Structures are given as structure tokens and as C-alpha cells.
C-alpha positions in Angstrom: 106.2 122.7 108.7 107.7 120.5 107.2 104.5 119.4 105.3 103.3 123.4 105.3 106.9 124.3 103.4 106.2 121.6 100.7 102.9 122.5 99.8 103.9 126.0 99.7 107.1 124.9 97.1 104.6 123.2 95.5 102.5 126.4 95.0 105.5 128.3 94.1 106.9 126.2 91.7 103.0 126.6 89.6 103.1 130.2 90.0 106.9 130.3 89.1 106.5 127.8 85.5 103.3 130.1 85.1 105.3 133.5 85.6 108.0 132.1 82.7 105.9 131.1 80.0 104.0 134.1 80.2 107.3 136.2 80.4 108.6 134.5 77.3 105.5 134.9 75.4 105.0 138.5 76.1 108.8 139.5 75.0 107.9 137.9 71.5 104.3 139.3 71.6 102.9 136.0 71.5 104.8 134.6 68.8 106.6 132.0 70.2 108.5 130.6 66.8 110.8 133.7 67.8 111.4 131.7 70.8 114.9 129.8 71.2 112.9 127.0 73.2 109.5 126.4 73.7 107.6 128.2 75.7 106.9 125.5 78.5 111.1 125.4 79.5 110.9 129.0 80.2 108.2 128.0 82.5 110.8 125.6 84.2 113.4 127.2 84.1 111.9 129.4 86.4 110.6 126.7 88.0 113.9 125.5 88.6 115.3 128.9 89.9 112.2 129.2 92.2 112.2 125.9 93.9 115.2 124.2 93.4 117.8 126.0 96.3 115.0 126.5 98.3 114.2 122.6 98.3 117.9 122.2 98.8 118.0 124.1 102.2 114.7 122.6 103.2 116.5 118.9 102.8 119.5 120.2 104.8 117.7 121.5 107.7 115.5 118.6 108.7 119.0 116.6 108.5 120.8 119.3 110.5 118.1 120.9 112.8 118.3 118.2 115.4 122.1 119.1 115.9 122.1 122.0 115.7 119.3 122.9 118.1 121.2 120.4 120.8 124.4 122.0 120.0 122.6 125.4 121.4 120.9 124.1 124.3 123.8 122.5 125.7 125.9 125.5 125.2 123.2 127.6 127.0 123.3 124.6 130.0 125.5 125.9 133.3 129.2 124.9 133.1 128.6 121.7 135.4 126.4 119.9 132.8 128.6 121.0 130.3 131.3 119.1 132.1 129.5 115.6 132.7 130.5 112.7 131.1 128.4 112.2 127.3 126.7 109.7 128.1 125.4 111.3 131.6 125.1 115.0 129.0 123.0 112.8 126.7 121.0 111.6 129.1 120.7 115.1 130.6 119.3 116.4 127.0 117.0 113.8 126.7 115.3 114.6 129.6 114.8 118.1 128.9 113.6 116.9 125.0 111.0 114.3 127.2 109.9 117.1 129.6 109.6 120.5 126.5 107.1 117.6 125.1 105.6 116.9 128.5 107.0 113.1 128.2 108.1 111.3 131.5 111.8 112.0 132.5 114.3 109.8 134.7 114.8 112.1 137.3 113.4 114.9 139.5 112.4 117.8 137.8 114.0 120.9 138.8 113.5 124.4 138.2 117.4 124.6 136.2 115.4 121.7 134.2 112.4 123.4 133.6 114.2 126.6 132.5 116.4 124.3 130.3 113.1 122.7 128.6 111.9 126.4 128.1 114.9 127.1 126.2 114.7 124.2 123.9 111.3 124.6 123.3 111.8 128.2 122.6 115.2 127.3 120.3 112.8 124.7 118.8 110.1 127.5 117.6 112.6 129.9 116.6 115.0 127.8 114.3 110.8 126.7 112.9 110.3 130.9 111.7 114.1 130.9 110.7 113.9 128.3 108.4 110.0 129.4 107.3 111.5 132.5 106.4 114.6 131.1 104.6 112.7 129.4 102.5 110.2 131.6 101.7 112.5 134.0 100.7 115.0 132.3 98.6 112.0 131.1 96.8 110.6 134.1 96.2 114.2 135.8 95.4 115.1 132.9 93.0 111.2 133.4 91.3 112.1 137.0 90.8 115.8 136.5 89.3 115.0 133.5 87.1 112.0 135.6 85.2 114.7 138.9 84.7 116.8 136.6 83.5 114.8 135.4 80.6 115.0 136.8 77.0 113.9 135.4 73.6 117.8 134.2 72.7 118.0 131.9 75.8 118.5 128.5 75.6 116.1 127.4 78.2 115.9 124.0 76.7 119.4 123.1 77.5 119.5 124.7 80.8 116.2 123.0 82.0 117.7 119.8 80.6 121.4 119.6 82.3 119.9 120.4 85.2 117.3 117.3 85.2 120.4 115.2 84.1 122.6 116.5 87.1 119.4 115.9 89.3 119.1 112.6 87.7 122.9 111.4 88.2 122.5 112.8 92.0 119.6 110.4 92.5 121.8 107.9 90.7 125.0 108.6 93.2 122.8 108.5 96.2 121.7 104.9 95.0 125.1 103.8 94.8 126.6 105.5 97.7 123.8 103.8 100.0 125.1 100.6 98.5 128.1 101.0 99.0 127.7 102.3 102.8 125.4 98.9 103.3 128.4 96.4 102.3 131.4 98.6 103.8 129.0 98.7 107.1 128.9 94.9 106.9 132.7 93.9 106.0 134.0 96.4 109.0 131.4 95.0 111.9 131.5 91.2 110.3 135.6 91.9 110.1 135.3 92.9 114.2 133.4 88.8 114.5 136.1 87.3 112.5 138.8 88.4 114.7 137.2 86.9 117.5 135.8 83.8 115.6 137.7 82.0 112.8 135.9 82.1 109.8 136.4 78.3 109.3 134.3 78.0 112.7 132.1 80.0 111.3 131.6 78.4 107.9 132.2 75.1 109.1 131.6 74.8 112.8 128.3 72.3 113.3 126.9 74.0 116.8 125.3 77.5 116.7 124.9 78.8 120.6 125.5 82.2 120.3 124.4 82.9 124.0 126.5 82.7 126.8 125.9 80.2 129.2 125.5 80.2 132.4 127.8 76.6 133.7 130.8 76.3 132.0 129.6 72.2 131.3 127.1 73.8 128.9 127.6 73.9 125.6 128.9 77.3 123.9 129.7 78.6 127.4 131.6 81.0 125.4 129.1 81.2 122.2 129.3 78.2 119.9 129.2 80.1 116.0 129.0 77.2 113.9 126.8 78.8 111.1 125.9 75.1 109.1 123.1 74.5 111.0 121.9 77.8 109.4 123.0 77.7 106.1 120.9 74.0 105.9 118.0 75.5 107.8 117.8 78.3 104.6 118.1 76.3 102.0 116.1 73.3 103.0 113.0 75.7 103.1 113.8 77.4 100.5 113.7 74.1 98.8 110.5 73.2 99.9 109.1 76.4 98.5 110.5 76.0 95.0 109.0 72.7 94.8 106.0 73.8 95.2 106.1 77.3 93.6 107.9 76.2 90.2 105.6 74.1 89.2 102.7 76.1 90.5 104.2 78.9 88.9 105.3 77.7 85.5 101.7 75.9 85.2 99.5 78.8 85.7 102.0 80.5 83.7 101.7 78.5 80.3 98.0 78.2 81.1 97.3 81.8 81.5 99.5 83.1 77.9 98.4 79.7 75.8 95.2 78.6 76.9 93.3 80.7 78.9 90.6 82.9 77.5 90.3 86.8 77.8 87.8 86.4 80.0 89.8 83.8 82.5 93.1 85.9 82.3 91.3 88.6 83.5 90.3 87.0 86.1 93.5 84.8 86.8 95.6 87.3 86.8 94.1 90.2 89.6 94.0 87.1 91.6 97.5 86.6 91.0 98.3 90.1 92.3 96.3 90.0 94.8 98.4 86.8 96.4 101.9 89.2 96.0 100.1 92.0 97.8 99.8 89.8 101.1 102.1 91.1 103.3 104.3 88.3 104.6 103.2 88.4 108.0 99.5 87.4 107.1 101.6 84.5 105.2 103.1 83.6 108.6 100.2 83.8 110.7 98.3 81.3 108.2 101.1 79.0 107.9 101.4 78.9 112.5 97.9 78.6 112.6 96.3 76.7 109.5 98.8 75.2 108.1 101.5 73.7 111.0 98.6 72.2 112.9 96.6 70.5 109.4 99.9 68.7 109.0 100.6 67.8 112.4 97.1 66.1 112.1 98.2 64.3 108.7 101.2 62.9 110.7 99.9 61.4 113.6 97.2 60.3 111.2 99.6 58.4 109.7 102.1 57.6 112.4 104.6 60.2 111.6 105.7 62.9 114.1 105.7 66.3 112.8 107.0 69.2 115.2 104.9 72.4 115.8 107.2 74.4 114.2 108.4 72.7 110.7 110.4 73.2 107.7 107.8 71.7 105.5 104.8 74.4 106.9 107.4 77.1 106.7 108.3 76.2 103.0 104.7 75.3 101.8 103.5 79.0 102.5 106.3 80.7 101.3 105.9 78.6 97.8 102.5 80.0 97.5 103.8 83.4 98.3 106.4 83.4 95.6 103.9 81.9 93.2 103.2 85.1 91.6 106.6 86.1 91.4 107.4 83.1 89.4 104.4 83.1 86.9 104.6 86.8 86.6 108.0 86.7 85.3 107.6 83.7 83.8 104.2 84.7 81.5 106.0 87.7 80.7 109.3 85.7 79.2 106.4 82.9 77.0 104.7 86.3 75.6 108.0 87.8 74.4 108.2 84.9 72.2 107.5 85.4 68.3 104.1 84.7 67.6 106.1 84.0 63.9 107.2 80.8 65.8 103.8 80.0 67.1 102.7 79.8 63.3 105.6 78.3 62.1 105.1 75.1 64.6 101.4 74.8 63.2 102.1 75.4 59.9 104.1 72.1 60.5 100.9 70.4 61.7 102.4 70.3 65.4 99.2 70.5 67.8 99.1 73.5 71.1 100.6 70.9 73.5 103.8 69.6 71.1 104.1 73.4 70.3 104.5 74.7 74.1 106.6 71.3 74.6 108.8 71.6 71.3 109.4 75.4 71.0 107.8 78.3 73.5 109.4 76.5 76.4 112.6 76.2 75.0 112.7 79.5 73.3 111.8 80.9 76.6 113.6 78.6 79.0 116.7 81.1 80.0 114.6 83.6 80.9 112.3 80.8 82.7 115.3 79.9 84.4 116.7 83.8 85.5 113.5 84.5 86.8 113.5 80.6 88.9 116.9 81.7 90.7 115.4 85.7 91.2 112.5 83.4 92.9 115.1 81.6 94.9 116.7 84.7 96.1 113.5 86.0 97.5 113.4 83.0 99.5 116.7 82.7 100.7 115.7 86.4 102.6 112.4 85.7 103.8 112.1 86.1 107.8 108.2 86.6 109.2 107.2 83.4 107.9 110.0 81.7 109.2 109.5 83.3 112.3 106.1 82.0 112.9 106.2 78.6 111.3 109.7 77.2 111.1 110.9 78.0 114.8 114.3 79.6 116.1 115.7 75.8 116.8 119.2 75.8 115.4 118.8 72.0 114.3 121.2 70.9 111.7 118.7 68.4 109.8 117.3 67.3 106.6 113.9 66.3 107.8 111.6 68.8 106.5 109.3 67.9 109.6 111.3 69.3 112.0 112.2 72.7 113.5 114.6 74.3 111.9 115.8 77.9 111.5 117.5 80.6 109.2 119.9 82.5 108.7 117.7 85.6 108.2 115.4 84.9 111.5 118.8 84.5 113.5 119.7 88.1 112.1 116.7 89.2 113.8 117.0 87.4 116.8 120.2 88.5 117.6 119.5 92.3 116.6 116.6 92.4 119.1 116.2 95.0 122.2 119.2 96.3 123.7 122.1 95.0 122.4 126.0 95.2 123.0 127.7 96.1 119.6 131.2 94.9 121.2 130.1 91.6 121.7 130.6 88.5 119.5 127.1 87.3 119.4 125.7 90.8 117.9 128.3 91.1 115.5 127.7 88.0 114.9 124.6 89.2 113.2 127.0 91.4 110.5 128.7 88.0 109.2 125.4 86.2 108.5 123.9 89.4 106.9 127.3 89.6 104.9 126.9 85.8 103.9 123.2 86.5 103.3 124.1 89.8 100.9 126.6 87.4 99.3 124.5 84.5 98.7 121.5 86.6 97.4 124.0 88.4 94.9 125.2 85.4 93.8 122.0 84.3 92.5 121.1 87.6 91.1 124.3 87.7 89.2 123.4 84.1 88.0 120.2 85.0 86.6 121.2 88.0 84.6 124.4 85.6 83.3 121.5 83.1 81.7 119.5 85.5 80.4 122.3 87.1 79.1 124.2 84.3 77.2 121.2 82.0 76.3 119.0 84.3 75.4 118.2 84.3 71.4 117.1 87.2 69.8 114.5 86.9 67.6 114.1 89.5 64.4 
């Protein structure tokens, strides 16, 4: 139904644009120079009147349709049903919805329940029909209204551009409000956690065991929330990834921008882009099924004990995943260095390698550092590879051959399944999320500051 309405609105938008443009030209006998604006702006003016109000009602209805229909359904129930507790009433409404769609219900199907399901289905059908009539009515009325308001001196260009500017501002406002909402939710839930667990214990504690133990003598019988092992594991895997990604990414960027022929660049560049498009879960499979067993076999061959799940395996594969990011950013920065600097260096007798080391690399260094910091932020926030290759053990170690875990993995673990959002165990995920948000935000800000402060401006 919604897809059909969107298609109809697109069709009406085309009709409105054509009607507005033809109406404007007809008023001046086809002499477009007599119009205040170009004929296309009059078409866009009518299009806005025809589509914008209808689209606004459609999006509002999509957001509130379920609640309205549920409220009408609850009002139609018997007095005994409406007097149920909120939890039991929600369960009853869910059973009615499931029965209306033919799904399984959690209680015996009674005549009253069947009647309520039929009523719910009827309400949904009525709501869809009403929405269809309202949307088409608004679009048609807007098309007629906008077409009638057209006259040669109408400042259509100003009306259209003002409307577009308002829409762009609303889009920016949505992005800002979404970010603010995410931050506030993290801060609010983290504050609830820190009311139960001291901040110093969380930031400096050396034991992470959020599960409640079965026996009092077990570690963390009331939960142990020292996050240092998680921070250590996160930065250990990130360090391994950067050791792999930074050299390979920089070398490939310099080769592509300075040494490679057009034919070679046309081959290598798409391959790197394909590498960047591989889902992280595929990298995780590769790390768990190929890299980790290979590292374990190599360790056994030289007498080193390598855990089946290790920070080294996760870091190596994560580094491969980040190579395209560093290579692409560095390639753009290197290509942005003016060719005049290269020509001046060659004119002084420098070789190509000397020009790269002493001219191009210093000039591109601020941008390269910014790209590396952004790559670090990407590595810190990675989850799937660590889940599948590094394990879930919160070990405080700097040995990359041992199993470790990261902040993101623990967040996923804590929030998986049915959780009670009133326990320290679940709330600790929000505290970890807040710390991760602050760290990644700090890296991004640092990257921007490095680029802005040390970037040289070339004429």
C-alpha cells in the first residue's frame, strides 16, 4: 500500500510539473522571456504544492498508524479486557494481531478473540482506504491550487528555492537531533550504571565479569565491572591492525599515484575498492577458518603456543580490511600535492624516489596522518571480526597470541537476547558505548585538527 502511494505520488509529481510549466507558457503565449522565472520553476512550484503536503501526511501516518489502530482496537474491547494490567493488555493485543495474520497465539482462541481479530483487520483495512483517499485528495487539490496561483509575475524561483532551503534545513536538523538523541540516551543510561558502580572501579578495575555468579566465592559474585581488560584488548587488536594497514596502505598509495601506469592503476584501484566492499562478517569467517588455524600451526612449528582465538588473527585480518581506507585517503592527499612541486624537484636534479621522500611525503603528511587517525577510529569500532577471531575472554594481556575481547564485542554480548534494562549488567553496555563514543569522537576531532593546523596552502 505504501509503495503504491509512493509510486502514485511520483506519477502525480510528473503531471504537476508538466501542468505548471505549460500553464506558465500558455499565459504568455509561449514567450518565456515575459515570465519572471524560467518555465521550469513554475513546474516545480506546482509540483511542491501537489506532493509536499501529501508526502508529509503519508510519513506522519506511517509513523502513527500502528498506535492509532491499536488505540481504536483497545477502545472496542470489553471493560474486563481494558481493566487488565498494561503488560497483560499488551500481550492480549499482540495475540489479536497474530490471530489476524494467521500466526500462533499464546492463549486459547475464543470467540471474543476471533471477533477482536476480525475487528482489528477491519480497522487496518479502513485505515488503508482512508489513507489512500486522503493522499490522493491532497495531491489533486494541491495540483489544482498551485496551477491556479500561477501568473507571469509570480516569483516562482524564490518560492521554489526557499522551499528547498527549508527542506535542507529540516534534513540537517533531523541529523542533529538524531545525534543529540543518541548521546543523551548513552549519557542517561550510563549515569544509571555509574549510580550503582563507581566510575573509578569501571575505568581502573582489572576484572571484567558482569554476570552474576552462582556461588558467593566466585569472582564477581555481584558483578565485576573493571573495563581495563576491554580497553587493553581493543587497543591491542587496533595496534596489530595498524601495523599491517599503515605500511601496506601507504606503499600502495604511493605506488598508485607516483609509479603505476594508467593500465596498472586501472587494475589495482578497482581491486582495492572491491576489498573495501567485502562485508566484515566475511572477513570474520576468513579470520576464524583460515588465518587463526594457520597461525596456530605456524606457532606449533616454532614452539610457540597460539590460542585458537587470538588478537593476532583478528588484528591481521582487520588490518587487511582497513588497507583500502588508508590507501584511498592517502592517494587523494598525494594527488592533491601540486605538480609544480614535483617539477621544481626534478628541475633541481632530484630523482623520483628523492622527490617522493623529501617533497611529496612531507607535503602530504598532515592529510596522511588524518587518514590514519580515521582508520584507527574504524578499527576501534569493529565488532564482527573480533567476535569470530579473538573470542570473548576479557584477558588483561599485551600478548597478541592470546585471546582477548574488545569493547564492541562486550556491548553486543551484553545486549543479546532478552535483557532486563534495570540491571548493572545491561546498563554497563551503555557505559562502554559512551566510552567508545568519546574515544572515536576524540580520534576524529584530532584528525581534523591535524589536517587544519598543519596543512599547507598552495597557490
